[in-house]
C-alpha positions in Angstrom: 6.6 40.9 -10.4 7.6 37.3 -11.9 4.7 34.3 -12.7 6.6 31.9 -12.1 6.4 28.7 -10.2 9.2 26.3 -9.1 9.4 23.9 -11.6 8.8 20.0 -9.6 10.9 17.2 -11.1 8.8 14.8 -13.0 7.4 11.6 -11.1 9.7 9.2 -11.9 7.6 5.6 -13.5 8.0 3.9 -10.0 5.9 6.2 -8.2 3.2 6.9 -11.6 2.8 3.0 -11.1 2.3 3.1 -7.7 0.2 6.4 -7.9 -1.9 4.0 -10.3 -2.4 1.3 -7.8 -3.2 3.4 -5.2 -5.5 5.1 -6.7 -7.2 1.4 -8.3 -6.9 0.5 -4.8 -8.4 2.9 -3.2 -11.4 4.3 -5.8 -12.2 1.5 -7.4 -11.9 -2.0 -5.6 -12.2 -1.2 -2.1 -15.3 0.6 -2.8 -16.5 -2.5 -4.4 -15.0 -4.3 -2.2 -17.2 -2.8 0.3 -20.7 -2.3 -1.3 -21.0 -5.0 -3.8 -19.3 -8.0 -2.7 -21.3 -10.0 0.1 -20.3 -9.8 3.9 -20.7 -14.2 3.2 -17.2 -13.9 0.9 -15.8 -10.9 2.6 -12.0 -10.9 3.6 -9.2 -8.8 4.9 -5.5 -9.4 6.2 -4.3 -8.1 8.5 -0.5 -7.8 9.5 -1.4 -11.5 8.3 -4.3 -12.4 10.2 -7.6 -13.6 8.0 -10.9 -11.6 9.2 -14.1 -13.0 7.5 -17.4 -11.7 7.0 -18.4 -8.3 9.1 -15.2 -8.0 10.8 -13.3 -7.9 7.7 -16.8 -5.5 6.2 -16.0 -3.5 9.1 -12.2 -2.6 8.5 -11.6 -2.4 5.0 -13.0 1.9 5.5 -9.6 1.6 6.9 -7.6 0.0 3.6 -9.5 2.7 1.8 -8.1 5.3 3.8 -4.9 4.0 3.7 -4.6 3.3 0.1 -6.6 7.0 0.0 -3.6 8.8 1.8 -0.8 6.8 0.1 -1.8 7.9 -3.7 -2.5 11.8 -2.2 1.4 11.0 -1.0 2.2 10.1 -4.1 0.1 13.0 -6.5 1.6 15.5 -4.6 5.2 13.8 -4.3 5.0 14.4 -0.5 8.2 13.7 1.8 5.9 12.0 4.7 4.9 9.2 1.6 8.3 7.9 2.0 8.1 6.8 5.5 4.4 5.5 5.3 5.1 3.8 2.2 7.8 2.1 3.6 5.6 0.7 6.8 2.6 -0.2 4.2 5.3 -2.4 2.6 7.1 -4.0 5.5 3.6 -5.1 6.9 2.3 -7.1 3.1 5.4 -8.5 4.6 5.1 -9.0 7.8 1.5 -9.9 6.6 2.8 -12.8 3.9 5.0 -14.6 6.5 2.5 -14.5 9.7 -0.4 -15.6 6.7 1.5 -18.4 5.6 2.3 -19.7 9.2 -1.3 -19.9 10.5 -3.3 -20.1 7.7 -4.0 -23.9 6.7 -4.1 -22.4 2.9 -0.1 -21.0 3.6 2.8 -22.7 3.0 5.8 -21.2 4.8 8.4 -21.8 2.5 6.2 -19.8 0.1 5.6 -17.0 2.5 8.8 -16.7 3.4 10.3 -15.9 0.1 7.4 -13.4 -0.1 8.1 -11.7 3.3 11.7 -11.2 1.7 10.4 -10.2 -1.9 8.6 -7.1 -0.2 11.1 -6.6 2.8 13.8 -6.1 -0.5 11.1 -3.7 -2.5 10.4 -1.7 0.8 13.9 -1.9 1.4 14.2 -0.5 -2.8 11.5 1.6 -2.0 13.1 4.0 1.6 16.6 4.2 -0.7 14.8 5.0 -3.4 12.2 6.9 -1.8 14.9 10.3 -1.5 12.6 12.1 -5.0 9.6 12.6 -2.5 12.8 14.9 -0.1 13.9 16.1 -4.0 10.5 17.3 -5.3 9.3 19.0 -1.9 12.6 21.5 -1.1 
């Protein structure tokens, strides 16, 4: 009887960086934002639409759950994190563009550049995300 476990390849540095970011957002920033930040100052962006006050406060747990799920998927190198991480990054790209067009503080040129950068990141993440399938096999 062998006690050998299958060797899981180590997480690439960029997965560790994303894991640190999502864990920070899930377990430090979002709880602080929810429990400490005053309602009058609260803002949450969803697909580029900015929610303020109680509407923002009510949707913060959803952001926290998304970050926690992504952190878990990155920690365990789950194959599903390739798709859902890509979807989230694409949503950020769309949100950057929409916000820049709708908000009075937005600048369309900056929004186009930001959307392009996050679109490129989503593409790169989806392509490099093969490491999740390899780790799961």
